TORLUMTI-262621 format. One line per 2 residues: number of its first residue (from 1); their letters; for each residue y, x, z of N, C-alpha, C. Coordinates in steps of 0.1 Angstrom, whole numbers, m for minus. Example, Ala and Ser with C-alpha at 12.3 -4.5 7.8 and 13.67 -1.06 7.14 Angstrom:
! residues 2
1 = as = m57 132 78 m45 123 78 m33 132 78 ~ m22 128 71 m11 137 71 0 129 79
! end
This chain:
! residues 404
1 = mr = 271 123 78 279 134 67 270 138 61 ~ 277 137 45 264 141 37 255 155 40
3 = kp = 243 150 36 230 164 33 230 166 22 ~ 234 178 15 231 185 3 216 182 1
5 = gr = 217 183 m10 199 191 m14 189 173 m10 ~ 179 172 m16 168 165 m12 163 165 m1
7 = hf = 161 152 4 155 151 18 140 152 18 ~ 135 163 26 119 169 27 110 157 35
9 = lq = 107 147 23 102 138 28 82 141 34 ~ 81 151 45 70 157 52 61 147 58
11 = ip = 62 134 60 50 125 72 39 124 63 ~ 29 121 65 17 117 55 13 106 47
13 = gp = 30 99 42 29 89 39 32 79 49 ~ 46 78 35 46 72 21 51 93 15
15 = tn = 46 92 8 49 103 0 60 103 m10 ~ 64 115 m14 73 116 m20 69 111 m34
17 = vp = 77 104 m43 75 96 m55 80 103 m68 ~ 72 109 m78 76 115 m90 89 110 m99
19 = dr = 97 117 m100 103 111 m110 97 104 m121 ~ 86 106 m129 80 103 m139 75 87 m133
21 = il = 76 85 m123 68 71 m117 80 64 m118 ~ 89 68 m107 102 59 m110 111 60 m120
23 = ra = 109 66 m131 114 62 m146 105 49 m151 ~ 90 50 m148 81 43 m155 90 29 m143
25 = md = 89 28 m135 95 17 m126 100 9 m129 ~ 111 18 m138 122 9 m136 123 4 m149
27 = lp = 118 0 m162 117 m4 m169 119 m17 m169 ~ 122 m32 m175 122 m38 m174 113 m46 m166
29 = tm = 111 m61 m164 103 m68 m155 98 m77 m165 ~ 81 m72 m173 78 m82 m180 72 m98 m175
31 = dh = 70 m105 m185 61 m119 m186 52 m116 m177 ~ 48 m117 m167 34 m114 m158 20 m126 m166
33 = rs = 23 m132 m175 15 m141 m182 15 m141 m201 ~ 21 m125 m203 18 m121 m215 13 m121 m218
35 = pa = 9 m116 m235 m3 m106 m236 m4 m92 m234 ~ 8 m86 m234 13 m73 m233 11 m71 m216
37 = fg = 15 m79 m208 11 m76 m197 m8 m75 m189 ~ m17 m89 m200 m30 m81 m200 m31 m69 m200
39 = el = m27 m63 m211 m29 m49 m214 m31 m40 m204 ~ m15 m37 m196 m11 m33 m184 m23 m40 m170
41 = gr = m24 m45 m172 m38 m54 m158 m46 m43 m161 ~ m51 m49 m175 m66 m42 m175 m63 m27 m174
43 = rv = m55 m18 m183 m55 m6 m181 m52 m3 m164 ~ m45 m12 m157 m49 m6 m141 m56 m8 m133
45 = ld = m67 m16 m141 m79 m24 m135 m88 m13 m136 ~ m88 m8 m149 m98 5 m156 m93 14 m147
47 = gm = m84 19 m148 m77 34 m141 m86 40 m126 ~ m79 23 m121 m88 26 m107 m95 23 m101
49 = qs = m108 20 m114 m126 26 m111 m126 38 m112 ~ m119 49 m118 m120 58 m123 m116 69 m113
51 = vf = m108 63 m102 m98 71 m90 m108 67 m78 ~ m113 55 m78 m123 49 m67 m141 63 m75
53 = rt = m140 62 m85 m150 69 m90 m160 61 m89 ~ m160 43 m92 m167 35 m93 m170 26 m106
55 = re = m180 18 m112 m185 9 m121 m177 m4 m117 ~ m180 0 m99 m184 m19 m100 m168 m20 m99
57 = pv = m156 m31 m95 m144 m37 m94 m143 m30 m84 ~ m128 m35 m93 m115 m31 m78 m105 m36 m80
59 = yi = m98 m45 m69 m93 m58 m65 m77 m49 m61 ~ m69 m57 m71 m57 m47 m60 m45 m59 m57
61 = yp = m38 m56 m50 m30 m64 m39 m18 m62 m38 ~ m11 m74 m40 3 m69 m37 5 m67 m21
63 = as = 3 m56 m18 m2 m59 5 2 m42 8 ~ 8 m42 12 m1 m26 27 m10 m29 24
65 = gt = m18 m13 33 m35 m12 33 m36 m23 44 ~ m29 m21 50 m32 m36 62 m37 m49 58
67 = ga = m34 m54 45 m38 m64 40 m55 m58 30 ~ m55 m50 26 m71 m46 23 m82 m49 31
69 = we = m75 m41 46 m86 m42 51 m88 m55 59 ~ m83 m64 59 m80 m79 65 m92 m82 52
71 = aa = m85 m82 41 m94 m85 27 m111 m80 31 ~ m114 m70 29 m125 m63 34 m132 m74 45
73 = lv = m131 m76 56 m133 m84 63 m140 m96 58 ~ m127 m106 57 m125 m118 52 m132 m124 39
75 = nt = m137 m115 35 m142 m112 23 m158 m113 22 ~ m162 m112 33 m176 m106 38 m186 m109 45
77 = ls = m176 m116 59 m178 m115 71 m178 m131 79 ~ m185 m135 87 m183 m147 89 m178 m151 105
79 = pg = m177 m157 109 m170 m156 126 m183 m154 135 ~ m175 m145 142 m186 m142 155 m200 m129 150
81 = dr = m197 m124 137 m203 m112 133 m200 m102 139 ~ m211 m96 142 m205 m82 150 m206 m71 138
83 = vl = m196 m63 140 m191 m49 130 m193 m35 142 ~ m196 m26 135 m198 m14 144 m185 m4 137
85 = mf = m175 0 142 m165 10 144 m169 21 150 ~ m159 25 145 m162 46 155 m143 45 158
87 = et = m141 53 169 m128 55 179 m124 68 167 ~ m115 72 154 m113 88 148 m96 87 153
89 = gq = m88 74 158 m75 78 157 m70 62 161 ~ m61 67 156 m50 47 157 m53 40 144
91 = fa = m56 44 135 m60 36 129 m73 32 127 ~ m78 37 130 m92 27 136 m95 20 147
93 = tl = m90 23 157 m80 18 163 m75 4 162 ~ m64 2 147 m61 m9 151 m69 m18 138
95 = wk = m72 m11 132 m88 m21 123 m99 m24 134 ~ m99 m18 144 m108 m25 149 m99 m40 160
97 = sm = m89 m38 161 m77 m47 167 m82 m57 159 ~ m79 m57 148 m77 m62 135 m93 m73 136
99 = aa = m100 m73 132 m115 m70 134 m116 m86 146 ~ m114 m80 161 m112 m86 175 m109 m101 167
101 = rl = m94 m100 166 m86 m115 160 m89 m119 149 ~ m94 m118 142 m103 m124 136 m117 m135 134
103 = gl = m117 m129 149 m133 m139 154 m141 m129 148 ~ m142 m116 151 m154 m108 152 m155 m100 166
105 = da = m171 m97 166 m175 m90 178 m171 m77 171 ~ m161 m66 175 m160 m53 167 m166 m43 181
107 = vf = m173 m38 179 m186 m30 189 m177 m15 183 ~ m172 m8 196 m166 6 190 m170 16 198
109 = iq = m173 28 191 m177 34 195 m170 47 198 ~ m163 50 211 m154 53 219 m157 74 211
111 = gd = m142 77 209 m145 93 198 m130 96 209 ~ m128 113 208 m119 122 214 m107 119 204
113 = wr = m108 117 188 m94 116 179 m93 133 179 ~ m104 143 179 m106 156 173 m116 159 164
115 = ag = m124 149 161 m130 152 150 m134 135 140 ~ m139 138 129 m145 124 123 m153 118 131
117 = ad = m162 103 123 m172 97 131 m181 105 127 ~ m190 102 141 m202 111 147 m213 104 142
119 = pq = m219 104 128 m233 101 122 m242 99 132 ~ m248 104 143 m257 102 149 m253 94 156
121 = ai = m241 92 158 m238 77 175 m242 66 165 ~ m240 64 155 m239 58 146 m251 52 141
123 = es = m263 61 138 m273 55 140 m279 54 147 ~ m275 57 159 m282 52 171 m281 43 176
125 = ql = m268 37 170 m264 23 181 m276 12 165 ~ m279 15 155 m278 9 142 m291 7 146
127 = re = m302 18 152 m318 16 156 m318 10 167 ~ m311 6 182 m312 m2 188 m307 m18 179
129 = dr = m304 m17 171 m299 m29 168 m306 m37 161 ~ m317 m39 167 m334 m47 157 m334 m58 150
131 = nh = m326 m66 157 m320 m78 148 m315 m78 140 ~ m310 m67 135 m295 m65 128 m287 m76 124
133 = di = m283 m75 138 m267 m81 140 m257 m82 133 ~ m256 m65 133 m243 m56 132 m246 m60 113
135 = ka = m234 m65 111 m233 m69 91 m225 m59 90 ~ m212 m53 96 m213 m39 91 m211 m30 98
137 = vc = m208 m19 93 m204 m7 98 m189 2 89 ~ m178 3 98 m167 3 93 m161 17 97
139 = vv = m155 27 93 m153 39 96 m133 43 85 ~ m132 49 94 m123 59 85 m121 73 79
141 = hn = m123 73 64 m123 84 58 m117 98 63 ~ m104 93 57 m91 108 63 m83 98 73
143 = et = m88 105 90 m79 95 102 m64 104 95 ~ m53 93 93 m42 99 88 m31 97 101
145 = st = m39 94 114 m29 97 133 m39 111 136 ~ m47 116 129 m53 128 135 m55 142 128
147 = gc = m57 138 111 m62 145 104 m71 154 102 ~ m86 144 105 m96 143 109 m102 135 93
149 = vt = m113 140 90 m117 137 77 m135 133 85 ~ m139 119 79 m150 116 82 m166 118 68
151 = qi = m173 126 72 m189 128 61 m192 116 59 ~ m189 108 50 m192 97 45 m206 95 36
153 = pe = m210 108 27 m225 109 28 m233 110 41 ~ m229 116 51 m235 113 65 m238 106 73
155 = ir = m224 89 70 m226 79 75 m234 69 67 ~ m236 71 54 m244 64 42 m258 65 50
157 = ka = m262 82 52 m272 92 53 m282 83 69 ~ m271 77 81 m276 73 87 m279 59 88
159 = ld = m270 51 84 m272 39 76 m289 40 76 ~ m295 42 63 m306 46 58 m318 52 68
161 = aa = m308 59 72 m325 67 83 m330 55 95 ~ m315 48 97 m321 36 108 m324 23 96
163 = gh = m327 23 84 m331 9 76 m326 2 81 ~ m310 1 83 m304 m12 83 m295 m18 70
165 = pa = m296 m26 73 m288 m36 58 m275 m37 61 ~ m266 m29 74 m255 m36 76 m247 m30 62
167 = ll = m234 m40 60 m225 m33 52 m216 m19 52 ~ m215 m14 44 m205 4 45 m193 1 41
169 = mv = m183 m5 52 m166 0 47 m159 16 54 ~ m149 13 40 m146 33 43 m130 27 38
171 = dt = m123 31 46 m104 37 46 m105 45 41 ~ m98 44 28 m98 56 24 m80 54 19
173 = is = m74 53 32 m58 49 24 m51 61 24 ~ m59 78 34 m46 83 32 m53 97 27
175 = sl = m68 91 20 m72 106 14 m73 100 m2 ~ m76 88 m10 m77 81 m19 m70 90 m28
177 = as = m74 101 m41 m66 109 m48 m62 116 m42 ~ m62 123 m32 m62 130 m21 m77 143 m17
179 = id = m86 136 m17 m100 144 m11 m108 133 m18 ~ m113 146 m21 m133 141 m29 m136 129 m23
181 = yr = m136 115 m28 m147 105 m24 m151 101 m39 ~ m160 96 m37 m170 89 m45 m179 73 m38
183 = hd = m172 61 m44 m177 50 m41 m190 51 m42 ~ m194 48 m56 m209 46 m60 m216 56 m55
185 = ew = m217 68 m58 m227 82 m55 m231 78 m36 ~ m218 74 m30 m223 76 m15 m224 62 m9
187 = gv = m227 50 m19 m234 39 m15 m227 31 0 ~ m213 31 m5 m202 25 2 m201 10 m8
189 = dv = m197 m1 3 m199 m14 m1 m186 m21 m5 ~ m174 m15 m1 m159 m19 5 m151 m10 7
191 = tv = m141 0 m3 m136 9 0 m124 m2 4 ~ m115 3 15 m99 0 12 m91 18 7
193 = gg = m83 10 0 m70 20 m6 m52 16 m2 ~ m45 22 m5 m35 17 m7 m25 28 m21
195 = sq = m15 24 m21 m9 31 m28 4 42 m25 ~ 9 43 m11 20 50 m12 16 64 m3
197 = kg = m3 68 m11 m4 86 m1 m4 95 m18 ~ m17 94 m21 m28 99 m28 m22 98 m42
199 = lm = m16 82 m40 m13 78 m59 2 75 m58 ~ 8 84 m50 23 88 m56 30 76 m57
201 = lp = 28 66 m51 38 54 m57 42 50 m39 ~ 60 38 m42 60 38 m30 52 28 m20
203 = pg = 54 22 m12 41 10 m4 46 0 m12 ~ 32 m12 m10 34 m21 m15 20 m24 m23
205 = ls = 12 m16 m28 m1 m17 m32 m15 m18 m24 ~ m22 m22 m22 m35 m21 m20 m49 m23 m25
207 = fn = m58 m18 m21 m70 m20 m32 m81 m21 m22 ~ m90 m32 m30 m108 m27 m28 m117 m31 m37
209 = av = m118 m13 m35 m137 m9 m47 m145 m22 m38 ~ m153 m28 m45 m162 m38 m37 m180 m34 m45
211 = sa = m193 m30 m40 m202 m29 m45 m204 m43 m48 ~ m218 m47 m56 m229 m62 m62 m231 m66 m47
213 = ka = m233 m56 m38 m241 m59 m21 m230 m65 m14 ~ m215 m60 m19 m205 m68 m5 m202 m80 m18
215 = re = m202 m81 m29 m198 m93 m33 m210 m104 m34 ~ m220 m103 m28 m233 m109 m28 m231 m115 m10
217 = aa = m222 m107 m5 m227 m112 10 m216 m122 12 ~ m198 m119 m2 m187 m129 m1 m194 m145 0
219 = kt = m202 m146 m13 m208 m162 m10 m213 m170 0 ~ m215 m159 11 m218 m169 23 m210 m166 35
221 = aq = m202 m156 33 m191 m155 42 m185 m168 46 ~ m185 m170 60 m173 m180 65 m162 m179 66
223 = lp = m153 m161 76 m142 m163 79 m130 m170 62 ~ m125 m176 70 m114 m181 68 m105 m174 50
225 = rs = m106 m178 39 m94 m167 31 m94 m175 18 ~ m78 m169 16 m73 m177 0 m68 m164 m6
227 = fw = m56 m161 m1 m49 m149 m8 m55 m139 m7 ~ m64 m133 m3 m75 m122 m2 m87 m125 m8
229 = sw = m87 m139 m16 m102 m141 m17 m104 m132 m33 ~ m115 m130 m34 m123 m120 m44 m125 m128 m55
231 = ee = m134 m138 m50 m130 m149 m61 m121 m156 m70 ~ m111 m156 m64 m96 m159 m68 m91 m149 m80
233 = md = m97 m141 m73 m91 m130 m83 m101 m125 m99 ~ m118 m130 m95 m125 m126 m108 m118 m129 m123
235 = gp = m117 m146 m118 m118 m149 m129 m100 m145 m142 ~ m90 m144 m130 m78 m138 m142 m79 m123 m140
237 = na = m89 m118 m134 m93 m104 m137 m96 m99 m146 ~ m101 m109 m153 m112 m105 m165 m103 m103 m175
239 = tg = m93 m112 m179 m85 m102 m190 m72 m95 m187 ~ m68 m92 m174 m59 m85 m170 m48 m96 m161
241 = yf = m52 m102 m155 m41 m111 m151 m48 m115 m135 ~ m35 m117 m130 m39 m119 m110 m35 m136 m109
243 = py = m41 m140 m98 m41 m154 m94 m30 m157 m89 ~ m16 m146 m85 m7 m154 m87 7 m144 m85
245 = tp = 18 m142 m87 26 m131 m96 24 m117 m87 ~ 23 m108 m99 17 m92 m90 33 m86 m88
247 = at = 27 m74 m84 44 m64 m82 40 m60 m92 ~ 47 m61 m111 46 m58 m119 52 m42 m121
249 = nl = 61 m45 m115 67 m31 m115 61 m16 m110 ~ 57 m28 m94 46 m14 m90 35 m11 m101
251 = ly = 32 m22 m107 21 m14 m119 22 m5 m128 ~ 37 m9 m134 43 0 m144 41 13 m135
253 = gl = 43 12 m120 38 30 m114 24 38 m114 ~ 17 25 m110 1 25 m108 m4 35 m124
255 = ae = 4 25 m132 m5 30 m148 m1 45 m148 ~ 13 51 m144 15 62 m147 13 67 m139
257 = av = 8 70 m123 m2 78 m117 m15 79 m122 ~ m20 67 m126 m35 72 m128 m37 81 m136
259 = dm = m27 80 m151 m25 90 m162 m22 107 m154 ~ m11 108 m147 m8 121 m141 m19 130 m133
261 = lh = m27 119 m124 m37 126 m126 m52 129 m131 ~ m51 119 m142 m65 127 m151 m60 137 m155
263 = ee = m42 136 m159 m42 148 m165 m38 160 m156 ~ m39 162 m146 m40 175 m139 m59 171 m137
265 = gl = m64 167 m138 m79 157 m136 m80 165 m119 ~ m92 149 m113 m92 149 m102 m94 159 m91
267 = da = m107 168 m99 m115 178 m91 m103 190 m87 ~ m93 194 m98 m77 198 m96 m70 196 m86
269 = vf = m68 185 m84 m57 173 m71 m67 176 m59 ~ m81 172 m57 m86 180 m49 m88 195 m43
271 = ar = m87 201 m48 m90 212 m50 m73 218 m50 ~ m63 215 m50 m52 219 m51 m48 209 m29
273 = ha = m52 200 m28 m48 195 m18 m52 199 m6 ~ m68 206 m9 m80 216 3 m71 230 3
275 = rh = m66 234 m5 m57 247 m3 m46 245 3 ~ m37 238 2 m26 235 11 m32 229 22
277 = ge = m43 225 26 m41 221 39 m49 234 48 ~ m58 243 39 m61 255 44 m46 262 45
279 = at = m40 268 36 m26 274 35 m17 266 52 ~ m17 256 54 m8 250 68 m18 253 78
281 = rk = m34 257 79 m33 258 90 m35 273 91 ~ m34 281 85 m31 301 82 m21 298 92
283 = av = m8 288 86 6 286 92 5 285 108 ~ m6 277 110 m5 268 122 m12 283 134
285 = aa = m21 289 131 m28 300 137 m17 307 140 ~ m12 314 130 m5 327 131 11 319 135
287 = wg = 15 308 140 23 304 149 20 306 165 ~ 6 311 167 m4 305 181 m5 290 187
289 = le = m3 284 178 m7 270 180 m15 261 177 ~ m22 254 179 m36 245 180 m34 233 169
291 = vl = m46 230 158 m47 221 150 m54 206 159 ~ m48 200 157 m57 188 168 m69 178 166
293 = cq = m74 188 149 m91 190 146 m94 193 150 ~ m111 193 158 m115 206 166 m128 207 155
295 = ep = m129 204 147 m141 205 135 m140 210 121 ~ m140 225 120 m140 225 110 m142 221 93
297 = rh = m152 212 95 m160 205 84 m155 197 82 ~ m149 187 95 m133 177 94 m119 183 91
299 = ys = m115 191 82 m102 197 82 m99 189 71 ~ m85 184 71 m79 175 63 m73 182 51
301 = gs = m72 184 39 m66 183 28 m53 173 27 ~ m51 163 34 m39 156 30 m28 155 42
303 = lt = m35 163 55 m22 161 61 m29 170 74 ~ m16 178 85 m23 186 98 m15 178 103
305 = av = m23 176 118 m17 176 129 m18 187 138 ~ m3 189 142 m1 203 153 2 195 168
307 = mm = m9 204 173 m7 200 188 9 211 197 ~ 14 202 202 30 210 211 21 221 224
309 = pq = 26 228 227 21 235 241 29 224 257 ~ 23 228 261 16 221 276 34 218 278
311 = gh = 39 207 281 58 207 286 64 205 276 ~ 63 206 261 71 203 253 68 192 245
313 = sa = 82 182 238 81 170 238 81 176 219 ~ 68 168 211 66 168 201 79 158 191
315 = da = 83 147 193 94 139 189 110 149 191 ~ 109 155 205 121 163 204 125 177 191
317 = fr = 112 179 193 110 195 180 114 185 165 ~ 105 170 164 106 168 150 123 165 150
319 = kv = 132 160 158 144 151 160 153 166 157 ~ 155 181 165 155 191 160 157 196 142
321 = va = 142 189 134 140 202 123 147 184 115 ~ 147 175 120 156 162 111 166 166 113
323 = dt = 174 167 120 189 169 121 197 182 112 ~ 191 196 112 191 202 110 187 209 95
325 = fd = 173 205 89 170 206 76 169 196 67 ~ 173 182 76 167 171 66 155 170 63
327 = ms = 145 173 71 125 171 67 123 162 80 ~ 115 149 76 110 140 75 95 146 82
329 = lg = 90 145 98 74 155 106 66 138 104 ~ 57 140 104 53 128 112 52 131 128
331 = ng = 48 117 130 54 115 150 40 113 153 ~ 35 121 164 21 109 170 26 96 175
333 = lg = 7 98 172 7 80 172 m3 78 185 ~ m3 65 192 m12 64 198 m15 73 209
335 = kv = m27 77 213 m31 83 226 m25 101 221 ~ m18 107 216 m14 115 212 4 114 208
337 = sd = 8 99 211 21 105 212 31 108 217 ~ 39 120 209 48 126 219 40 143 221
339 = kv = 29 144 215 21 147 218 16 163 207 ~ 20 154 192 15 160 184 27 159 174
341 = fr = 28 168 163 40 164 150 24 166 137 ~ 29 157 133 19 162 116 22 160 105
343 = ig = 21 168 98 28 176 83 17 173 70 ~ 23 162 61 19 158 51 18 170 40
345 = hl = 12 171 37 8 180 22 0 172 9 ~ 1 160 7 m7 153 m4 5 148 m10
347 = gd = m6 143 m22 6 134 m32 13 143 m39 ~ 19 143 m46 28 154 m59 36 164 m52
349 = fn = 26 173 m49 32 182 m38 27 204 m46 ~ 32 205 m44 30 223 m49 34 230 m38
351 = dl = 30 247 m42 31 255 m35 46 259 m29 ~ 55 254 m38 70 258 m34 73 249 m25
353 = ml = 73 238 m25 73 225 m17 63 226 m2 ~ 54 232 m1 43 235 9 52 251 17
355 = ag = 61 259 11 67 269 16 77 262 21 ~ 89 254 13 95 252 22 96 245 36
357 = tl = 86 236 33 82 226 44 75 237 56 ~ 71 246 60 63 254 64 77 261 73
359 = sg = 86 268 59 100 275 65 106 262 74 ~ 108 251 74 115 243 81 109 247 94
361 = ie = 97 242 93 88 242 109 88 253 115 ~ 87 263 111 89 278 118 107 280 121
363 = mg = 116 275 116 128 279 118 132 264 130 ~ 126 257 125 128 244 143 122 248 149
365 = lq = 106 253 152 104 262 164 109 267 172 ~ 119 276 163 124 286 171 140 280 176
367 = la = 148 269 171 159 268 175 156 252 182 ~ 143 247 184 137 241 199 126 244 206
369 = gv = 134 258 209 131 264 220 112 263 221 ~ 101 260 210 91 261 215 81 272 216
371 = ph = 73 274 225 71 288 224 61 291 214 ~ 61 300 205 55 305 192 56 320 188
373 = qq = 46 323 180 49 336 174 53 335 157 ~ 58 347 152 67 346 140 55 352 132
375 = gg = 56 344 116 52 352 107 39 338 100 ~ 43 325 107 35 316 98 34 313 86
377 = vq = 45 313 83 49 310 71 48 321 60 ~ 47 335 64 41 341 56 24 342 55
379 = aa = 18 339 65 9 339 68 1 330 55 ~ 6 317 55 4 310 42 10 312 30
381 = ln = 19 318 30 24 329 15 12 335 10 ~ 9 340 21 m5 347 18 m17 344 12
383 = hl = m22 336 16 m34 324 14 m29 320 m4 ~ m16 317 m4 m18 309 m13 m18 320 m29
385 = ae = m9 331 m28 m11 343 m31 m24 346 m36 ~ m27 344 m25 m46 353 m31 m55 342 m34
387 = tp = m52 330 m35 m62 318 m39 m54 307 m53 ~ m51 318 m64 m39 309 m73 m50 298 m79
389 = qn = m39 284 m77 m46 272 m84 m45 274 m94 ~ m60 262 m104 m59 266 m118 m65 250 m123
391 = sv = m59 239 m132 m55 227 m133 m61 228 m144 ~ m69 220 m145 m79 218 m157 m78 196 m164
393 = gd = m72 193 m173 m69 178 m172 m87 170 m173 ~ m86 162 m169 m99 155 m171 m100 153 m185
395 = vt = m108 152 m193 m121 149 m206 m130 142 m208 ~ m123 126 m202 m134 113 m207 m127 107 m213
397 = pq = m133 101 m217 m132 91 m230 m119 79 m224 ~ m122 79 m212 m112 67 m205 m99 74 m209
399 = nk = m94 90 m205 m87 93 m206 m81 96 m219 ~ m89 100 m231 m88 104 m238 m77 92 m246
401 = rr = m85 76 m246 m81 68 m252 m62 65 m243 ~ m63 63 m229 m50 64 m228 m40 78 m228
403 = tg = m43 90 m234 m30 99 m240 m32 102 m252 ~ m44 98 m260 m43 103 m278 m35 93 m284
! end
């Protein structure tokens, strides 16, 4: 049976793709060896440097974020190398599993999935590693399964305090272009990103932003790589091309997405996400429910994971919402499967979209018989009214060149 109106896609990615990006992607596919493609290639490669806030190279793959995880590891490490990782949730766990399958010695610091990575625990492990066997520290910036944000400057400080030379690798798949992130300033060596969340694109592109230290490590790394090789990318990328057929129409969309982010202004984008995250948490508190993230400093602007009352199924509740209101909410993953639902409030998202999302949840709680209090939507609306969003575009030379 047909359901009128638009589907509410409120999972924490893939996110809603704006019409403007869809129209950009709708252009005919061009010759990927033509001069025009070289201009497009340089435009998106330069543009992504601005999004990662780096002057270092950014590599773009026609792949999911999982591919960029693998690229980060295989370009810098050798079989048997030890990597230190922190269990912030399901995606940190999956990255650890990948490292083990690639033949790396993955040391996994256990966590309770209710906060970001603990810099003191990481520093302690690094201080004990007097022979510097640990070659990389890998953390997830915004854990998509939990809604907890790791404070990357504190992780960098932990490495420095321990005097440890390990590479710092960070997954920003659900934080890039949504939560403040600074590859260069924070001393990150490899940043992993994906297209389908804050960048407002469909799945299919992923990224590595790479420091000079990481590129130096790549010269002696022995893990096998071909498709993921940074070295293979370097020559063609210099003039805007790729060593294999690129995802041309996704790159059209990426160019448009970067323009949209700069027109709003990255700082304004981050403030908008933080504001919507706070409004969502006020709604959850008013319902009498609990946010999975226990550490306020680690609250996410990208998503909120909400714990169900004891004895109630998150998946059954999500089904009621989907069937009744044509709205998708994120399911619980791994250890919190069927125990939480996740509200995505990232990407091309505004106050009225959040109000509609929270209204569907509040009505769904009642229909599903989930114990709660009324008034969550009103609490969120009050916060939005009390904290109006002001947006200003970026006024950078790069943005002037693209839009002027």
